[in-house]
DSSP file (Angstrom, degrees, kcal/mol; ACC not computed):
  #  RESIDUE AA STRUCTURE BP1 BP2  ACC     N-H-->O    O-->H-N    N-H-->O    O-->H-N    TCO  KAPPA ALPHA  PHI   PSI    X-CA   Y-CA   Z-CA
    1    1 A M              0   0    0      0, 0.0     2,-0.2     0, 0.0    27,-0.0   0.000 360.0 360.0 360.0 130.3   18.9    4.6    0.0
    2    2 A K        -     0   0    0     26,-0.2     2,-0.5    63,-0.0    62,-0.0  -0.557 360.0-151.6 -78.5 141.7   15.6    2.9   -0.9
    3    3 A I        -     0   0    0     -2,-0.2    62,-3.2    23,-0.0     2,-0.4  -0.956   7.6-154.0-112.7 132.0   12.4    3.9    0.9
    4    4 A F  E     -AB  27  64A   0     23,-3.7    23,-2.3    -2,-0.5     2,-0.3  -0.896  10.5-168.7-110.1 136.4    9.6    1.4    1.3
    5    5 A L  E     - B   0  63A   0     58,-3.0    58,-2.3    -2,-0.4     2,-0.5  -0.805  26.1-112.3-118.6 159.4    6.0    2.4    1.8
    6    6 A I  E     -AB  22  62A   0     16,-1.5    16,-3.2    19,-0.4     2,-0.5  -0.823  34.2-172.4 -91.4 127.7    2.9    0.5    2.7
    7    7 A V  E     -AB  21  61A   0     54,-2.9    54,-3.4    -2,-0.5     2,-0.6  -0.988   9.1-160.1-125.6 125.9    0.4    0.2   -0.2
    8    8 A I  E     -AB  20  60A   0     12,-2.9    12,-2.7    -2,-0.5     2,-0.5  -0.925  10.0-149.2-107.9 119.1   -3.1   -1.2    0.3
    9    9 A A  E     -AB  19  59A   0     50,-2.6    49,-3.2    -2,-0.6    50,-1.3  -0.755  15.6-148.6 -88.3 128.3   -4.8   -2.3   -2.9
   10   10 A M  E     -AB  18  57A   0      8,-2.9     8,-0.6    -2,-0.5     2,-0.5  -0.697  20.4-108.3 -97.8 147.8   -8.5   -1.9   -2.8
   11   11 A I        -     0   0    0     45,-2.9    45,-0.4    -2,-0.3     2,-0.3  -0.648  44.1-166.0 -73.7 121.2  -11.1   -4.1   -4.5
   12   12 A S        -     0   0    0     -2,-0.5    43,-0.0     2,-0.2     5,-0.0  -0.846  28.1-148.9-115.3 147.9  -12.5   -2.0   -7.3
   13   13 A Y  S    S+     0   0    0     -2,-0.3     2,-0.2     2,-0.0     4,-0.1   0.185  83.0  61.6 -98.7  15.4  -15.6   -2.6   -9.4
   14   14 A S  S    S-     0   0    0      2,-0.5    -2,-0.2     0, 0.0     0, 0.0  -0.612 102.8 -92.4-123.6-173.1  -14.0   -0.8  -12.4
   15   15 A D  S    S+     0   0    0     -2,-0.2     2,-0.2     2,-0.1    -3,-0.0   0.585 100.1  86.5 -79.4  -9.9  -10.9   -1.5  -14.5
   16   16 A Q  S    S-     0   0    0      1,-0.0     2,-0.5     0, 0.0    -2,-0.5  -0.573  73.6-133.6 -91.5 154.8   -8.8    0.7  -12.3
   17   17 A V        -     0   0    0     -2,-0.2     2,-0.5    -4,-0.1    -6,-0.1  -0.937  15.8-144.6-105.8 125.0   -7.0   -0.3   -9.1
   18   18 A D  E     -A   10   0A   0     -8,-0.6    -8,-2.9    -2,-0.5     2,-0.4  -0.778  17.3-163.3 -88.6 129.4   -7.4    2.0   -6.1
   19   19 A L  E     -A    9   0A   0     -2,-0.5     2,-0.6   -10,-0.2   -10,-0.2  -0.942  13.0-158.3-116.4 134.0   -4.3    2.3   -4.0
   20   20 A Y  E     -A    8   0A   0    -12,-2.7   -12,-2.9    -2,-0.4     2,-0.5  -0.952  18.3-160.4-108.5 113.3   -4.1    3.6   -0.5
   21   21 A V  E     -A    7   0A   0     -2,-0.6     2,-0.6   -14,-0.2   -14,-0.2  -0.827   7.6-159.9-102.3 127.6   -0.5    4.7    0.2
   22   22 A I  E     +A    6   0A   0    -16,-3.2   -16,-1.5    -2,-0.5    -2,-0.0  -0.927  13.4 174.5-106.8 115.0    0.7    5.1    3.7
   23   23 A Q  E     +     0   0A   0     -2,-0.6    -1,-0.1     1,-0.2   -16,-0.0   0.565  51.8  89.3 -98.0 -10.9    3.9    7.2    3.8
   24   24 A D  E    S+     0   0A   0      1,-0.2    -1,-0.2   -18,-0.1     2,-0.2  -0.911  87.9  31.7-135.9 107.8    4.3    7.5    7.5
   25   25 A P  E    S+     0   0A   0      0, 0.0   -19,-0.4     0, 0.0     2,-0.3   0.374  85.0 178.7 -85.0 159.0    5.9    5.3    8.7
   26   26 A S  E     -     0   0A   0     -2,-0.2     2,-0.3   -21,-0.1   -21,-0.2  -0.829  13.0-145.6-118.1 164.7    8.3    4.6    5.9
   27   27 A F  E     -A    4   0A   0    -23,-2.3   -23,-3.7    -2,-0.3    -3,-0.0  -0.943  22.4-157.8-135.3 149.8   11.1    2.1    6.0
   28   28 A T  S    S+     0   0    0     -2,-0.3   -26,-0.2   -25,-0.2    -1,-0.1   0.449  89.4  56.3 -99.7  -4.9   14.6    1.6    4.7
   29   29 A N  S  > S-     0   0    0    -25,-0.1     4,-1.6     1,-0.1     3,-0.4  -0.991  72.3-148.3-130.1 123.4   14.4   -2.1    5.0
   30   30 A P  H  > S+     0   0    0      0, 0.0     4,-2.3     0, 0.0     5,-0.2   0.841  98.9  57.1 -62.7 -32.1   11.7   -4.2    3.3
   31   31 A Q  H  > S+     0   0    0      1,-0.2     4,-2.4     2,-0.2     5,-0.2   0.878 104.5  51.8 -66.1 -36.6   11.7   -6.8    6.0
   32   32 A K  H  > S+     0   0    0     -3,-0.4     4,-2.3     2,-0.2    -1,-0.2   0.884 109.2  51.1 -65.4 -37.5   10.9   -4.1    8.7
   33   33 A C  H  X S+     0   0    0     -4,-1.6     4,-2.4     2,-0.2    -2,-0.2   0.937 110.6  47.9 -63.0 -47.4    8.0   -2.9    6.5
   34   34 A V  H  X S+     0   0    0     -4,-2.3     4,-2.4     1,-0.2    -2,-0.2   0.903 111.2  51.0 -62.2 -41.7    6.6   -6.5    6.3
   35   35 A E  H  X S+     0   0    0     -4,-2.4     4,-2.2     2,-0.2    -1,-0.2   0.921 109.9  50.1 -60.3 -44.4    7.0   -7.0   10.0
   36   36 A F  H  X S+     0   0    0     -4,-2.3     4,-2.4     1,-0.2    -2,-0.2   0.914 110.6  49.5 -60.8 -44.0    5.2   -3.7   10.7
   37   37 A V  H  X S+     0   0    0     -4,-2.4     4,-0.7     1,-0.2    -1,-0.2   0.911 109.8  51.2 -63.1 -42.8    2.3   -4.8    8.4
   38   38 A K  H  < S+     0   0    0     -4,-2.4     3,-0.5     1,-0.2    -1,-0.2   0.909 115.8  41.2 -60.7 -42.3    2.0   -8.2   10.1
   39   39 A I  H  < S+     0   0    0     -4,-2.2     3,-0.2     1,-0.2    -1,-0.2   0.847 126.9  32.1 -74.0 -34.7    1.8   -6.6   13.5
   40   40 A N  H  X S+     0   0    0     -4,-2.4     4,-2.4    -5,-0.2     5,-0.2   0.094  77.0 120.5-113.8  21.6   -0.5   -3.7   12.5
   41   41 A N  H  X S+     0   0    0     -4,-0.7     4,-2.4    -3,-0.5     5,-0.2   0.855  75.5  52.6 -60.7 -36.2   -2.6   -5.2    9.7
   42   42 A I  H  > S+     0   0    0     -3,-0.2     4,-2.2     2,-0.2    -1,-0.2   0.935 111.8  45.8 -64.9 -44.9   -6.0   -4.6   11.5
   43   43 A T  H  > S+     0   0    0      2,-0.2     4,-2.2     1,-0.2    -2,-0.2   0.901 112.9  50.7 -63.7 -41.2   -5.2   -0.9   12.1
   44   44 A L  H  X S+     0   0    0     -4,-2.4     4,-2.2     2,-0.2    -2,-0.2   0.905 110.3  49.1 -63.7 -41.9   -4.0   -0.5    8.5
   45   45 A I  H  X S+     0   0    0     -4,-2.4     4,-2.3    -5,-0.2    -1,-0.2   0.905 109.6  52.2 -64.3 -41.3   -7.2   -2.1    7.2
   46   46 A Q  H  X S+     0   0    0     -4,-2.2     4,-1.4     1,-0.2    -2,-0.2   0.907 109.0  50.3 -61.5 -41.7   -9.3    0.1    9.4
   47   47 A K  H  X S+     0   0    0     -4,-2.2     4,-1.5     1,-0.2     3,-0.2   0.917 111.3  48.5 -61.8 -43.6   -7.5    3.2    8.0
   48   48 A A  H  X S+     0   0    0     -4,-2.2     4,-2.7     1,-0.2    -1,-0.2   0.879 107.8  54.6 -65.6 -37.7   -8.1    2.1    4.4
   49   49 A K  H  < S+     0   0    0     -4,-2.3    -1,-0.2     1,-0.2    -2,-0.2   0.788 104.0  55.6 -68.9 -26.6  -11.8    1.4    5.1
   50   50 A I  H  < S+     0   0    0     -4,-1.4    -1,-0.2    -3,-0.2    -2,-0.2   0.912 114.5  39.4 -67.7 -41.9  -12.2    5.0    6.4
   51   51 A E  H  < S+     0   0    0     -4,-1.5    -2,-0.2     1,-0.3    -1,-0.2   0.842 131.7  27.2 -75.7 -34.7  -10.8    6.3    3.1
   52   52 A Y  S >< S+     0   0    0     -4,-2.7     3,-1.7    -5,-0.1    -1,-0.3  -0.631  70.8 166.5-126.8  70.8  -12.6    3.7    0.9
   53   53 A P  T 3  S+     0   0    0      0, 0.0    -1,-0.1     0, 0.0    -4,-0.1   0.739  75.7  49.0 -64.5 -23.6  -15.7    2.8    2.9
   54   54 A D  T 3  S+     0   0    0      2,-0.1     2,-0.3     0, 0.0    -5,-0.1   0.312 102.6  74.5 -99.4   9.8  -17.5    1.0    0.0
   55   55 A Q    <   -     0   0    0     -3,-1.7     2,-0.1    -6,-0.1    -3,-0.1  -0.904  68.9-134.9-124.2 151.4  -14.5   -1.2   -1.1
   56   56 A G        -     0   0    0    -45,-0.4   -45,-2.9    -2,-0.3     2,-0.5  -0.413  32.6 -96.2 -92.0 175.0  -12.8   -4.2    0.3
   57   57 A I  E     -B   10   0A   0    -47,-0.2   -47,-0.2     1,-0.2     3,-0.1  -0.808  30.7-178.3 -94.9 128.8   -9.1   -4.9    0.8
   58   58 A D  E     -     0   0A   0    -49,-3.2     2,-0.3    -2,-0.5   -48,-0.2   0.894  64.3 -38.4 -87.4 -51.9   -7.4   -6.9   -2.0
   59   59 A N  E     -B    9   0A   0    -50,-1.3   -50,-2.6     2,-0.0     2,-0.4  -0.983  46.5-122.6-166.9 163.9   -3.9   -7.0   -0.4
   60   60 A I  E     -B    8   0A   0     -2,-0.3     2,-0.3   -52,-0.2   -52,-0.2  -0.981  32.7-174.7-119.6 131.1   -1.3   -5.0    1.5
   61   61 A Y  E     -B    7   0A   0    -54,-3.4   -54,-2.9    -2,-0.4     2,-0.5  -0.878  26.8-143.5-124.4 153.5    2.1   -4.5    0.0
   62   62 A C  E     +B    6   0A   0     -2,-0.3     2,-0.4   -56,-0.2   -56,-0.2  -0.989  38.2 169.1-109.6 119.4    5.5   -3.1    1.0
   63   63 A I  E     -B    5   0A   0    -58,-2.3   -58,-3.0    -2,-0.5     2,-0.1  -0.967  38.3-102.9-136.4 146.4    6.9   -1.5   -2.1
   64   64 A S  E  >  -B    4   0A   0     -2,-0.4     4,-2.5   -60,-0.2   -60,-0.3  -0.391  29.2-125.0 -68.1 146.6    9.8    0.8   -2.8
   65   65 A K  H  > S+     0   0    0    -62,-3.2     4,-2.3     1,-0.2     5,-0.1   0.874 111.8  53.3 -58.3 -38.8    8.8    4.5   -3.4
   66   66 A E  H  > S+     0   0    0    -63,-0.3     4,-2.1     2,-0.2    -1,-0.2   0.918 109.3  46.4 -64.0 -45.9   10.6    4.4   -6.7
   67   67 A K  H  > S+     0   0    0      2,-0.2     4,-2.4     1,-0.2    -2,-0.2   0.888 112.2  51.3 -66.1 -39.0    8.7    1.3   -8.0
   68   68 A L  H  X S+     0   0    0     -4,-2.5     4,-2.8     2,-0.2     5,-0.2   0.917 108.2  51.9 -62.6 -43.7    5.4    2.8   -6.8
   69   69 A K  H  X S+     0   0    0     -4,-2.3     4,-2.0     1,-0.2    -2,-0.2   0.910 111.4  47.2 -60.1 -43.1    6.1    6.0   -8.7
   70   70 A N  H  X>S+     0   0    0     -4,-2.1     5,-2.1     2,-0.2     6,-0.8   0.904 112.6  49.7 -64.2 -42.0    6.9    4.0  -11.8
   71   71 A Y  H ><5S+     0   0    0     -4,-2.4     3,-0.9     1,-0.2    -2,-0.2   0.933 112.4  46.1 -63.3 -46.6    3.7    2.0  -11.4
   72   72 A V  H 3<5S+     0   0    0     -4,-2.8    -1,-0.2     1,-0.3    -2,-0.2   0.864 111.0  52.1 -67.1 -36.1    1.5    5.0  -10.9
   73   73 A S  H 3<5S-     0   0    0     -4,-2.0    -1,-0.3    -5,-0.2    -2,-0.2   0.581 114.7-118.1 -78.1  -7.5    3.0    6.9  -13.8
   74   74 A G  T <<5S+     0   0    0     -3,-0.9    -3,-0.2    -4,-0.6    -2,-0.1   0.641  81.4 118.9  84.7  14.9    2.3    3.8  -16.0
   75   75 A T      < +     0   0    0     -5,-2.1     2,-0.4    -6,-0.2    -4,-0.2   0.466  69.1  54.8 -92.1  -0.6    5.9    3.1  -16.9
   76   76 A E              0   0    0     -6,-0.8    -2,-0.1    -5,-0.2    -1,-0.1  -0.997 360.0 360.0-134.9 133.1    5.9   -0.4  -15.4
   77   77 A A              0   0    0     -2,-0.4    -1,-0.1    -3,-0.0    -6,-0.0   0.468 360.0 360.0 -80.1 360.0    3.4   -3.2  -16.1
């Protein structure tokens, strides 16, 4: 079963992308994740700004845990 997480990409002033990963809640259906993000986007942005106070938000994604793991480990472009 695939697990989908909320990932917030932060605007970075370096060549790296800072990601804020929210693991709770997690979802087994990508549409449910997207619905949750649409309803709770303000709260999610506020959480990210607490962790990254000097950066803006680039985008919010729902991504499978497996794909995120590959991306972070550098095995996927």
